[in-house]
FITORBA-273276 format. One line per field, with one value per residue (C-alpha): y, x, z; residue number from 0. Coordinates in Angstrom, 2 decimals, padded with zeros to 5 digits. Layout:
// FITORBA-273276
v (Y/...)
u (X/...)
w (Z/...)
nr (NUM/...)
***
This chain:
// FITORBA-273276
v (132.24/135.84/137.15/137.51/133.94/132.64/134.47/133.41/129.71/129.70/131.33/128.76/126.01/127.66/128.41/125.05/126.33/129.13/130.79/131.33/132.29/134.90/136.43/136.50/138.12/140.62/139.54/137.94/134.18/133.95/135.96/133.70/130.56/131.80/132.63/129.08/127.54/129.76/128.64/124.98/125.35/126.98/124.25/121.38/119.72/120.39/121.93/120.82/117.85/119.64/116.78/116.88/119.33/121.12/121.21/119.01/119.84/117.32/116.38/119.16/121.44/120.57/121.45/124.67/125.63/124.90/127.24/129.84/129.72/130.38/133.30/134.93/134.52/136.07/139.00/139.52/139.40/141.98/144.22/144.12/144.90/147.86/149.17/149.01/150.90/153.59/153.76/153.17/152.65/151.61/148.31/145.23/142.62/139.17/137.12/133.56/132.99/130.79/132.35/131.40/133.20/136.06/136.87/136.90/138.79/141.37/143.53/143.99/144.37/146.05/149.48/149.74/148.55/151.02/153.85/153.17/152.12/153.74/153.17/149.40/147.29/143.98/141.04/137.86/134.26/132.42/128.78/125.96/125.37/122.88/125.29/128.18/126.29/125.64/129.33/130.48/127.99/129.18/132.86/133.48/135.07/136.86/134.93/132.94/132.44/128.85/126.18/123.89/121.89/123.99/121.39/122.82/123.70/126.23/128.31/130.78/130.35/132.98/131.59/133.45/131.21/127.79/125.77/123.14/120.41/119.76/118.88/121.79/120.89/122.76/124.29/121.45/118.61/116.28/118.84/118.69/114.97/115.25/115.73/113.90/112.44/109.00/110.59/111.72/108.25/108.95/112.44/113.42/114.80/117.46/116.50/117.94/115.70/113.45/115.49/118.12/118.10/118.26/115.18/113.27/114.27/113.38/109.90/109.26/110.25/108.22/105.10/105.11/104.86/101.60/103.17/105.70/108.68/108.98/111.55/113.43/115.68/115.95/119.25/120.90/124.17/124.71/127.86/125.89/123.26/125.66/127.76/124.68/123.45/126.87/126.43/122.66/119.55/118.48/118.42/118.73/118.19/121.46/123.75/126.36/128.91/128.52/128.88/132.23/131.81/135.39/135.48/132.74/129.93/131.59/128.89/126.08/124.16/123.53/120.48/120.29/116.83/116.95/113.41/114.53/116.23/118.83/119.63/121.98/125.58/128.92/130.44/133.10/131.65/132.77/131.65/131.66/132.92/136.02/139.33/140.68/144.46/146.40/146.70/142.90/142.43/145.14/143.25/140.03/141.87/143.26/139.72/138.49/141.22/140.17/136.81/138.10/136.98/139.83/140.35/139.62/142.63/144.26)
u (057.72/058.87/062.32/061.48/060.19/063.25/065.61/063.78/063.60/067.25/068.28/066.33/068.19/071.60/071.08/069.48/066.35/063.87/065.58/068.98/067.42/065.15/068.16/070.10/067.17/066.43/062.78/060.80/060.79/056.94/056.80/059.32/057.62/054.25/055.73/057.11/053.77/052.00/054.28/053.90/050.11/050.15/052.23/050.70/053.90/056.40/059.74/061.73/061.97/061.60/062.39/066.04/068.61/069.51/066.43/066.79/064.98/062.48/062.66/060.16/062.35/065.42/063.58/062.27/065.78/067.18/064.62/065.26/068.98/068.34/066.02/068.35/071.42/069.54/068.55/072.14/073.39/070.79/071.68/075.35/074.56/072.40/075.16/077.56/075.07/074.61/078.34/077.91/081.04/079.52/078.22/079.16/081.70/081.36/084.53/085.37/088.96/090.91/092.45/095.92/095.43/093.65/096.69/098.87/096.60/094.57/097.40/098.79/095.50/092.88/094.56/094.86/091.29/089.80/091.82/090.09/086.67/086.22/082.45/082.56/082.38/084.26/082.78/084.81/083.65/086.61/086.25/088.07/087.77/084.88/082.68/083.65/082.46/079.15/078.77/079.59/077.08/074.23/075.07/076.13/079.35/080.29/083.49/086.15/089.91/091.04/093.50/091.17/090.59/089.02/086.39/082.97/081.12/078.99/082.03/084.23/087.85/090.60/094.09/095.92/098.97/100.08/101.29/104.01/103.99/107.29/109.18/110.03/113.08/114.09/117.53/118.76/117.29/118.97/118.29/121.80/121.36/117.84/117.52/114.23/111.39/113.03/115.92/113.57/112.83/114.87/113.44/111.05/107.81/105.45/102.09/098.62/095.92/093.68/090.99/093.26/094.01/097.76/097.49/095.82/098.65/101.26/099.81/099.69/103.35/104.54/102.79/105.31/108.27/109.80/110.24/107.73/109.17/108.25/105.57/106.80/103.73/100.22/098.36/095.28/097.18/099.19/100.62/101.92/103.46/105.31/106.59/107.81/109.71/111.37/113.21/113.59/115.21/111.84/110.30/106.77/104.89/103.35/102.70/105.27/102.53/103.23/107.00/108.66/112.17/113.21/111.59/110.41/112.03/115.25/117.31/115.12/115.19/112.14/112.52/109.85/108.37/108.19/106.86/103.65/101.32/099.51/096.02/095.09/096.07/095.16/092.09/089.48/086.15/082.54/079.27/079.39/075.82/076.70/078.23/080.84/080.89/084.02/085.14/085.08/087.21/089.56/089.98/090.80/093.31/095.07/095.44/096.77/099.41/100.46/101.61/103.44/107.09/109.32/112.66/115.69/117.02/120.10)
w (220.22/220.63/221.56/225.25/225.48/223.62/225.98/229.14/228.22/227.14/230.42/232.47/230.59/231.08/234.76/235.53/237.22/237.86/240.84/239.22/235.89/237.49/239.23/235.96/234.13/236.94/237.19/240.00/240.38/240.32/237.07/235.35/236.65/235.39/231.98/231.69/232.67/230.14/227.30/228.25/228.38/224.95/223.27/225.26/226.53/229.34/228.35/231.42/233.77/237.08/239.47/238.44/239.69/237.51/235.28/232.20/228.95/227.62/223.95/223.24/225.36/223.30/220.08/221.63/222.76/219.30/217.75/220.47/219.71/216.02/216.79/219.32/217.10/214.18/216.39/217.55/213.95/212.92/215.87/214.87/211.23/212.23/214.50/211.55/209.37/212.03/212.65/216.35/218.41/221.70/222.96/224.94/223.86/225.44/225.05/226.08/227.18/229.60/232.71/231.44/228.13/229.84/231.96/228.85/226.46/228.37/229.81/226.29/224.41/226.62/226.95/223.14/222.67/225.16/223.64/220.30/221.68/225.11/225.04/224.51/227.67/227.65/229.57/230.05/230.27/231.80/230.78/228.99/225.26/225.45/227.43/225.17/222.10/223.85/224.76/221.21/219.82/222.04/221.70/225.30/224.02/220.80/220.18/222.01/222.06/222.53/221.48/219.61/216.42/213.67/212.92/213.76/210.52/212.41/213.39/211.56/212.69/212.66/213.18/215.92/216.31/215.12/218.08/218.41/221.05/222.74/225.91/228.20/230.30/233.45/234.03/236.27/234.22/231.76/229.03/227.57/226.95/225.50/221.75/221.17/223.21/223.48/225.37/228.15/229.54/232.69/233.24/236.03/234.62/235.93/234.46/234.17/235.62/233.54/231.80/230.27/226.55/227.18/229.40/226.55/224.21/226.84/227.41/223.66/223.33/226.32/224.99/222.15/224.53/225.72/229.15/230.44/232.34/236.01/236.87/239.92/240.30/238.84/238.93/237.43/237.05/233.88/235.45/238.44/236.18/233.90/236.80/238.64/235.59/235.26/238.58/238.86/237.35/235.90/232.42/231.05/227.81/226.64/223.71/222.75/223.47/227.19/226.93/227.71/226.24/227.08/230.50/232.84/230.82/229.67/231.42/230.10/226.83/224.66/222.42/219.68/219.12/215.34/215.01/216.71/214.23/216.28/215.03/217.86/217.33/218.89/217.23/217.65/216.59/216.31/214.73/210.93/210.91/212.95/211.90/214.28/214.79/213.86/217.45/217.86/214.74/216.03/219.31/217.44/215.25/218.33/219.68/216.31/216.33/219.82/218.41/215.34/215.74/216.86/215.06/217.26/219.14/217.70)
nr (0/1/2/3/4/5/6/7/8/9/10/11/12/13/14/15/16/17/18/19/20/21/22/23/24/25/26/27/28/29/30/31/32/33/34/35/36/37/38/39/40/41/42/43/44/45/46/47/48/49/50/51/52/53/54/55/56/57/58/59/60/61/62/63/64/65/66/67/68/69/70/71/72/73/74/75/76/77/78/79/80/81/82/83/84/85/86/87/88/89/90/91/92/93/94/95/96/97/98/99/100/101/102/103/104/105/106/107/108/109/110/111/112/113/114/115/116/117/118/119/120/121/122/123/124/125/126/127/128/129/130/131/132/133/134/135/136/137/138/139/140/141/142/143/144/145/146/147/148/149/150/151/152/153/154/155/156/157/158/159/160/161/162/163/164/165/166/167/168/169/170/171/172/173/174/175/176/177/178/179/180/181/182/183/184/185/186/187/188/189/190/191/192/193/194/195/196/197/198/199/200/201/202/203/204/205/206/207/208/209/210/211/212/213/214/215/216/217/218/219/220/221/222/223/224/225/226/227/228/229/230/231/232/233/234/235/236/237/238/239/240/241/242/243/244/245/246/247/248/249/250/251/252/253/254/255/256/257/258/259/260/261/262/263/264/265/266/267/268/269/270/271/272/273/274/275/276/277/278/279/280/281/282/283/284/285/286/287/288/289/290/291/292/293/294/295/296/297)
***
């Protein structure tokens, strides 16, 4: 297996078929199809189940992809090391980040980054934490920012911010009467839909209560939920990372739920086997500085 074969087979797997992969690789579909057939003829087994949509790797395909991932990650690590040796300050930085975090981080960080590294292009992969971990693992991105559990032995984690789970209460809610979660039984809750990490935490917390609060609205949008709470009599379970005490939520109250031990915090993470270039570490440092607590004005 050479680098080109590793990249082409990995791209077919990621894109789910020949047509999309050929478009991604900027080559013709017949050329890519012929390359796949040639590899399969050489090794004597098919790499993909073609009658499924998207393509699914066979067991041999899974092993081939695992080896391809190792080869491509090693090549990327070597490229980064050589750039450091040559002192190069140009390249492409592929970052995984959620749209919510993106809106918060990029306006503050990108101008400073481009001032220092004007010849580095930043590409974004806007996905949730589970997808980001997958993309870091297979080398599709250099690193990711996500609220996650620092538990993957293949990753190097850099703490950006420790997060606290709590109850965010709107300005017209029962916030003056709420001192702990048990006091919120009569509150109206804006909730994320099932499938979100915050919804899992919320359901675990509400199971402890004798009376479960009423959910007034379910949404897939965290941004919608936190903006609705800011102008309503409702409450929501969320991380303090999404609370703006001096802006959007200045009339709200955030009540930490200390009895809940939060194990998910905001990290930058990348493959332990890779070497990040200086400009990538500089980007991460800018984001870390963004979350350093500011001293009170005056």
